[in-house]
N, C-alpha and C positions, 0 to 999 in steps of 0.2 A: 505494499500497501504506500502510497507517494506520500511525501513529508506534506504538501499541502492538504493531501485530501485526509491526513489525520488531525489536521488544524483545523480543517474544517466541522468535521466530528465532535472532536472538543469543544467545540465554539459553541456549536447547537448542544450540547450536552449541558454545559454550564449554563446556557440562555433556559433552559429546560428547568436545570436546578432554582435558576433564582426563581424563574415563573411559579415551583413550586412551594417557594418559602411563604411563610408568612408573612405577608407584610403590615408595620402598622398601620391603625385605624387613626385615622386624621381626623378630630371632630371637628366640626366647623365652628366659627364663631358665633356665639348666639344672638338674635338680630336686635337690632335696636330698639326699645320700646318705650314707652311713658307709662312709669309705675304709676297708679293711683287708687286710693283706700279713701274711703266716705265712711263714718260713723257717727255715735253720737254720744255726748258726754254729757254727764249730769252736771259737771263744772260752769258755771258762768265764764265770760270772759277773761277778767280780771283775775278769776282764782287760777285759768289752767295758764297765764303767763307771770302767775307768781310762781308758780310750780318748775314752768321751763326754766326763769329765773333761776332758781336756784339747782335744777339739772347745768344750766351751761358754766354757773359759778364755781358747782364742783369740779366740771369733767375739764373746761379748757380757763377755768379764772376770767372769765370773761360775763358781762351782766348784759341781762335779755336785751336791751336796747341796741347792743354793738352786736350780740350774737344773731339775734333774732328781730331786724328791726320791719321796722311797716314800711309795705311802699305802696299800699293802697287802704280806704278805710276797712279795718278790720282783714286786711290780706298780708301774709308776711314772708320773710324768706330767711331760711334756715343757710346762713354761709358758712359753716362748718361743714356740712354736705350736700348743698345746693338743693336743698327740698323748697315746694312753692306751697306754700299753707295757708288757705281759706276757712276765716269763722262764723257762721251764720249763726246768732243769738234767736233763739226760740223760747216762749213761755217758759219754759222749763229746760235748762241746759242748752244748748245749741250741737248742731251741725260740722262738724271738721272734716275739711276735705286738705287731703295731703296728694303731693304729685314730682315726682322725680325719675327724671330721662337718667335709663340704663342701657348698657352696650358692653362691647365687647371689652374695652376699657375699665366700666365700674362692675359689672356686672350684675344680672337680675334680682338675684340670692342680696347682692351685700345692698343692693338699692334697700331692698325690701328689708333689711334688718334695722339700716336707720332709720326706715320710715315706723316700723314697730319698735324703737327705742323713743321715738318723740310721742308717738301715741300711748304708749303705756303710761307717762308722767300726765297723759290731761283723760287717765281714767277710761280708755278704748276698752268696749267690749270684745274679750278672745274669742274664739277665733278673729283672726282681722279676714275681711273679705278682697283681696287685690284682686285687681284690673289692670291689663295691658292691652294699654292705649296705641294710635298710633305714632310712631314718634317724632320726637322735634327734630327738625333737619338743622344740621351745620356747613358751617362754610369757615376757614381757616386762613390764615396769611400772616406777614411778619411784616411790621410797622414801624418807622421811628414814630414813639412819641408815648407822652406818659398815661398814668390816671388821671391828671387833669385835664389834659388834653381828650380822653376819651370821656370824661362829664362834661366839656365844655363842647362838645360835637352835637351831645343833646339835650342838651339844657334850653333849646326852646321845647321841650314835651314834657308834659306835663304827666305822661303817664312813666316815663324812662327813669327811674330812680338810680344816682351815681351811690355808691355804698361803701363807707371806709371798711377798707377790711386788712387780715392780718397774713394774708392767705397769695394775696396775687398783688400783683403791681396797679389793678383797677378794677371794677366791675361796674356794671348798668345792666340793671334789671326792672321788668315788667312784669304786671300780673296780668293784664290784660291790652293785647294779646300778649300771651307767654314768650317773654325774649330772654336771653340773659348774654349780655356778652362780657367776655374774660380778658384782661390783658395779663399777660404770664410772662415773668421776668426771665431773662437769660440772652443767651445768643453774643454773639459780637459786637463791638461797635455799637453799642449801647441801643442792637433790636430787641422791640419785642414781640411775642407769638399773641393776634390776639383771635380766639374762637367766637363765633355768631351762633348761638342756639336761637332758631325761631320755630314756627308753627308751621312755617312752608318754606321752600329754596328762595321762592322767588324775595321773599323778605327778609331771608336772612343776606342775597346777596344786595338788597336793597341799603341795609343798614348796615354792612361792610363799607359799600360804595360811600357812603353818606358821612363815614368817618375817614377813609383815607382823602376825600376831598377837602373836609377841614384839615388834616394834614398838610393843605398843600397849602395853606396860608404863611407868609414871611413869621419868620421866628426859631427860638431853639426848639431842637426836637429829641435831640442827645446830648451824654456826654459819657467819658467814660477814661480809663484811664489804660493808657500803651502798658505799661506795665502786668498790670492785671489783666489784661487781653493774653498777653506773651505767655504770662504764669497758668491762665485755663489752655490757650493752645498745646501747653508742653504736657499740661497733664492728660488731655483728649490723646494725645500723641502717645501719652506713654502709656494708657488703657488700651490703643487701639492694637499695639503694638503685642501688648500681655495678651488679648481674647486671641489676637492669630496665632500664640504660640499652643493657648490653650484649645484650638481648635483643630490644630495639627496631630494634638495626640490622640493615639487609640487605646482602647483596652488591652491592645495586646505590648504596647510601650508604655513603660509610665514614665512621662515626663510633668517633674515637679511644676507648683503654681508657682508663677514669674511675679514677686513684687511690682505693683508697680510704678510704687515710689524709688525702689533701684533704677529701671528702666528711664527714670525721669533725672534722677540725682545722673546717671549716664549724659543723656542728652541735655542737660545745662552745662556739662565738662565740655562741650562739642563746640573749639575755638570760637565758630560763625555763628553757635548760638550764643556764647557768651559775648561775643560783642554788639547783637542785637537788643538783649537786654540789657547793656549799660545803656546803649543809646535811647531805651523806652523808659527808663529813670528818670521820676519827675516829670514826665511827657501828659501832658492830656487834654483830649481833642473836643471838640464843637463840633455837632452838626447841629445845621441851621437850613432857613430858605429865607430869599430877596426875592420879592417882588418888581423891583426898578434896577437899574443901574445907579451903582454907588464908585465914587473917584475909589473909597477905600470902605472897608470896615472895619470895626475894632469890637473885639469881645473881651471884655476887664470881667478880673477875678476880685475877688472881696468874701475873706473869710469872718465867719459871725460868729465873735466868739458869745460861751455862756445861751448857747440856743436853745428854748424849751421846745422841742418839737410838739408837744399838746396844743401849746398859745401863739406860738410863732415868732415869740418875746426872743427878743435876744441883749447882751451886756454893751456889746464894741465891737467895733468893726475893724478890717486892717486889710488893706489892699494887698493883692499877691503879684499879680503882672497882668497881662496885655497881649493878647494876640494881635497883629494885623497884618489884613490882609488886602491887598492892592489891588484895584481893580476886578474884582472877583463876579466870572462870567456866571451870568444870570443861564442857570437850568430852565427847559420846557414844563411844561405843566404833565405831572406826571413822572418828571425826572430825579431823578437821585439829590439829596442834598450834599451842600459848600460842606468843607471842614475847617476850621480853622484851630489850630495847634500853638502851645503855650508851652513854655517850659519855666517850670519852678519847681522849688524847694518842695520833695515827698510831702505830700498831705495827710494829715493826720484825720480818722474819721470825726467829721464835724456836718457842721452847714456852711454851705458853699454860695452866696450870689451870682451869678453871671448875668451881665450886661450886653444885649445886642447891640451896637449902633452905626450908621452911615455918615458916612460924610459926601455929601454930592459933588457935583461939579463945579459950580460955584464957593463951594466952600461949606454952604451950607450944613449944619449937623442933625440928624435929627434919627430921637428913641425909635428902633425896632420891637424889642420885646425885653424884659428883665423876668427871670426866674430864681427859685431859692433849691437848691439841691442837697440833700442827705447823701453824706458820703462813708459807708461804712466797713471802708479801707479797701473794699473790691472792687463795689457797683455805684452809682450815680443815682437815685429816685428822687422825682421833684415832691418837694412836701407843697 
């Protein structure tokens, strides 16, 4: 028998063996749904809020007004677990309706568990009867903008309520129609990720377009530390290399897990990386937009000493430096933002005021924007 014929027979045999092996069963992700429950409770509206106040205080150390704000008359939003709750007072007690989106990311079981926890605090009769309604529709995008920008974009709509949040850079919700817009921290160069959930795809797209249009106005839209960005990039590179090594191992060959910190230290020792890290130290960038030509644009930095986040009060100011951009090129509508870089002493965590001003062809000065940012040592968020 020829070598080629033997090889062909072996290949067919291997193919048949592979086909006969038990293949792993891949469970598809659960479908997106809107989980809803409705029940009657003997509690009054005020008594239910008092119960929930104790619950939030014990679980996350926050008052009910912060964790469970009212977004419409007797309609609230649970910021901890993203649950819409509506109260309908009756002659004796009231009817309570809870709704929460669920899908592959959170899972229907988890959504039901959170709803059950809230319902139990309001004397809901057990067992609860859950309904699975058509899902909310979601669109997402990366944007340059802050939580305040998000709030400003919808300030003319009485149904859209901006909510102070400890988990996101910004949140705006509506009770009717049901809408949730969240701005997530993260991303390089001050980028935020926005997620819009609404009752229909056209509505979600319309809300996203409204936000994006608002972010085209002249102003400051992001601030970041080049050194912190480099640190993040190095950490992600190290994790990626560690994951590749782990994925290349098999059950037959044992390859010990590689600590990403060791890879990160190795990357930092590279001469080219050391040079980049050195040049990034004390370098801070501001992403901004203008809507008219200027002879120059000036971005001024000021440290606010003794800043109190809750009130915005501070004890004094210390000028830090300026970035001057000569004849900045106007970006087209929908185009990317411009960047102004400043070199100062490495900043400590605290509050900083950043002012954007322009100088026209005739020397006339124009104030474009001014914002206060809190720097935690890694990222800047507008206050």
